[in-house]
N, C-alpha and C positions, 0 to 999 in steps of 0.2 A: 689435361686441357679439355675444354668442351668439344673441340674439333674432333676429339677421339670418338665421340658418340655420333651416331647417325642423327639426322634431323628428326626422324620419327621417334627415336628413343628419347631425345632431348624434350620433345613436346609431351611425351608420356610422363616423363620425369617431372616437368614443370606443372603439368595438370594435376598430378598426384600431390605435389607440394601445395598447390592452391587449394585442393580439396581438404587436405589435412589441416592447413592453417585456418580454413573456414570452419571446420568442425570445432576447433578450439574457440574461434571467435563467437560462433553462434551459441556454443555451450555457455560461455561467459555471459553473453547477453541474456540468455534464458534464465540463468540462475539469478541475475540481477533483477529480472522481472518478478520472479517468485519471491525473492528476498524483499523487494519493495512492497509486494502485496502483503507479506507477513508484517512488515513494519507499519504499513497503513492500518491494518487491523489491530495492531497493538495500540496505536495512537487512538483509534476509535474506542477501544475497550477502556483505555486509561481515562479518556475524556468522559465516557459514560459513567465510569466508576466514581469520578470526582464530582459528577453532577448530582450530588445528594439532595433530595427534596428538603426544603426548609420547613421545619416544624412550625405550625401556626401559633401565634400568640393572641390570646383573647384581649380585646380592648377592655379597659377598666369600666366597671359598672358604676352608674351614677347612684348616689344615695339621696333619699328624701331629706329635705331640710326641715327639721322639727321646729326651728325657730319661728317659722311663719305660722304654724299651727298653735304654738304657744302664744304668739302675739295675738292671734285671733281670739283665743280663749281668754287671754288677759283683758282684751278690750271688752269682751262680753261680761266678764266678772266685774270689772270696774264699773261698767254701765249699770249692772244689776245693783251693785253697792250704792251707786249714786241715786238710783230710783228709790231704793229703800230708805234713804235719808229723809225723803219727803221735802227736801229743800228744793225750791223751784229751779234754781240755776243748776243744781246738781242733777236733778231729774232730767232737765233738758240735755245736759252733758252725758248723762247716763244713757239716754235714748240714742244720742249720737254715737256713743261708743259701741252700743249694742248693734246698731245698724251697720256701722263700719266693719265690726267684727264679722257680722253675718255676710256682708257684701264681699268680703275677702275669701269666704269659704269656697265659692265656685272656682275662683282662680287657683286656690290651693288644690282643689280636687283635680282640676285640669292639669296642673303641673305635676301632681302625683301620678296621674294617668300617663302623661308623656314620659315620665321617668320609667314607669313600668314597661311601657311599649318599647322604649329605647333599650332597656336592659334585656327584654325578651328578644329583640332583634339581634343584639350583641351575642346572646347565648346561642340562638338559632344559627347565625352566621358562623360562629366559632365551631359548633358541632358539625356543620356542613364542611367547614375547612378541615377539620380533623379527619372526617371520612375521606375527603379528597386526598389528604396527606397520606393516609393509610394505603389508599390505592396506588399513589405515586411511589411509596416505599416498596410496595409489593412488585410493581412494574420495574422499578430500579433494580431490585434484587434479581428479578427474572432476567433482565437485560445484562446485568453484570455476569451472572452465571452462564448465560448464552454466549456472550462475548468471550468469556474465559475458555469455554469449550471450543469455540471457533479458532481462537488463537492457538490453543493446545494442538488441535487437529492440524492446522496449517503449519505449525512448527515441526510436527512429526513428518508431514509431507515434505517440508523443506529439507529435512535431514535425509529422507529417502531419495529425494530428487538430486540433492547435492552428491550423494554417494554414486548414483547412476551417472550423473554428469562428469564427476571426477574420473570415473572408470573410462568413459569415452575420451575425455580430455587427455588422460595419461596415455591411453593407447595411441592417440594421435601424436602426442609429443614424443613418444618412444619411436614411432615410425619416422617422424621428422628428424629426430636426432640421427637415426640410421641413414636417412636420405641425404641430410646435409653433410654427413661425415664423408660422403663420396667426393666432396670438395670440387663440385662442378661450378657453383656460383660463389662469388665473394661474400664475405661475412656480412657486409652492410645490406645485402639483399636477402638475407636469411630471415625474413619476417613476412607478414601477410601482405604488406604494401609492395615489398620487393617482388614476391613471386606473382602477384596479380599483374604487376607491370610487365615483368619478363614474359609471362605466358601470353598476355594480350598482344604485346609488341611482336613477338616471334610468330604466333599463330595467325596473325592478320597481315603478315608481310613475308617477303622472301629473304629477310635479313636473318642473320644468325645471332648467337649469344654475344659475341664480341661487339657487334654493331649496337645491339640493345644496351649493353653496358656503357658504351661510349656516348650514346645519345641521352642518357638519363641523368637528371639531377633529382634524386629521389626526394630530397627535402622540399624541393620546389613544387612537387606535384602530390605531396603526401595528403593534403586536404581533399584534393580531387579524387585520389585513390580511396580515401576513407568513405567518401560519398558513394563511390562505385561499390565498395564492399558492403555498405549498408543496404544498398538497393538490390544487389545481385546475390548476396550471400546465401540466402535460403534456396533460391532457384538453382544455384550452382551445385549444392548438395543434392537437391532433388534430381537434377540432370545426371549427376554422377551415379545415383542409385538406380536410375532408369537405364543407365548405360553399362551396367555390370557385365553384360555379355561382351561388350566391346573391350572392357578391361581384361576379360579373359582372352580375347583375341590378341590384345596387346601383350599379354603374358607370353604367348607363343612367339611374338616378334622379338621380345627381349631375350627369351631363352634361346632362340635360334641365333640371334646376334652374339650371345655369349658363347655358344658352342662353336661358332665359325670364327671367332676372334682369335688371332694368333698371339696378340699381345696379352700376356697374362694379367697385367695391371688393369688394362681396359676391360678385359673379360670379367675381372673381379667387380668393376663398377657396374657392368651389366647385371651381374648376379645380385648385387645389393639393390639395384633399382627394381629388378624383377621380384625380389623378396618383398620389398615394400609394396609393390603393385599387387602382389598376391594377397598379402595381409589386409590391405585396404579393401580389395574387392570382397573378401570374406566378411569384413566388418559392415560394408554397405549392403551386402546381400542377405545377411542373416536376420536383420530386424530393423525396426525404426531406431534411429539414434535417440538418445535420451532427450536432447533439447527439443526434438520434434513433438514431444509429449507434454510440453510446458502447459498447455491449456488444461490438461487433466489435473496437473498439480495445482493449478490456480483455482480449482473448484472448491 
């Protein structure tokens, strides 16, 4: 029963549970951030890879219409033939045909010039488009290679980060399993929401564990607790890291309680709680936790 433990020991126990559950929670959140960053860069790389420059197509060139030139020449030839006959009516018609043929020549020259100018513009525009296309292809290849390097580097970092996170997560889970095995709190409270509620309730009141359990409908306040965890998670770990010296003092309290406890079963609980407290203090005191380095892995 929880009454077998002193209030101080119970609060130490619950605070350690809260810290361990928070390490797991923050580790999972940090990995999700790094994984999302990798996935985002993969999508960017895939989009850039598929954004292949379109090779330009040259517009069809216009051809000069020989029929107009032939027509002009034919009119002039007919006109000359008519004049050569010496017949008045044919001479008049011949002169008309020659003048008509000659009059059409400037228009023919103008149209021929327009065709040449159009074709020249088409060729110049096409050559410019080809040069621009080559530049785009070169930039596309550079971007694809750069994105591939970024994705590869981030995937390697993700693997390293996941390994470190998993190490912290598994250590926390191992200590939680040991702490929960003491059987102080009911099964339905052996989760992050449950220990947050219990520690907050007991540490801010004069009530004990029994009263806290009787007053709580965990399902009804789960969303509120999730919001609290989201807001306070990082600061709770930081506070625990700053208070390692206090944890070492707590270790003396637990070991003294164990030594003076006549009931061997209760003494065993004190020993288990003390062992978890000692291991957690070492974990918090030795280095930054992996999840606290997430920004490094996001670079």
